C-alpha positions in Angstrom: 103.2 127.9 118.8 103.8 125.1 120.7 106.9 123.4 121.5 108.3 120.8 119.6 110.2 118.3 122.3 112.3 115.1 121.0 111.2 111.3 121.3 113.1 109.4 123.0 112.3 106.1 124.9 112.9 107.3 128.2 109.5 110.2 127.1 107.4 107.3 125.4 108.0 105.3 129.2 107.4 108.3 130.9 103.8 109.3 129.0 102.9 105.5 128.2 101.3 105.6 132.3 99.3 108.5 131.6 97.7 108.0 129.0 96.8 104.0 129.1 92.8 104.5 130.2 92.5 106.3 126.8 93.6 104.1 124.4 93.0 100.7 122.7 95.1 98.8 122.9 95.2 97.5 118.5 96.6 94.3 117.6 99.4 94.0 115.0 98.5 91.5 112.0 100.8 89.7 109.6 99.6 89.7 105.7 101.0 87.8 102.9 102.3 90.2 100.0 101.7 87.5 98.0 98.4 87.4 98.9 97.7 90.3 96.9 99.9 89.5 94.1 103.0 91.5 95.1 106.4 89.8 95.8 106.3 87.3 98.4 107.2 88.7 101.7 105.3 89.6 104.9 104.4 92.8 106.4 102.9 93.7 110.1 100.7 96.2 109.9 99.2 97.3 113.6 95.2 98.2 113.3 95.4 102.0 114.6 92.4 102.3 113.1 91.2 100.8 115.7 91.1 103.5 118.3 88.2 105.8 119.5 89.5 108.6 117.1 89.9 106.0 114.1 93.8 106.3 114.0 97.1 106.2 115.5 96.8 110.3 116.4 95.2 109.8 119.8 98.2 108.7 121.6 99.8 112.0 120.5 97.0 114.1 121.5 96.5 112.4 125.3 100.0 113.2 125.2 99.8 116.7 124.7 96.6 117.4 126.5 97.7 114.9 129.9 101.6 117.2 129.8 
């Protein structure tokens, strides 16, 4: 069974340089929900669907492979 590790800022900072070559930098866009007939508040969306795998899961997968 895989060992569960606590996610900390320090661990993220340590892992980031190792996974950087394999992960795309994805943009954050702001969407005004009023444009969709919802209450008028902005929502920030991180477009992780632009990763090679189509999801955010590439970060965790590469982290586990490279540890």
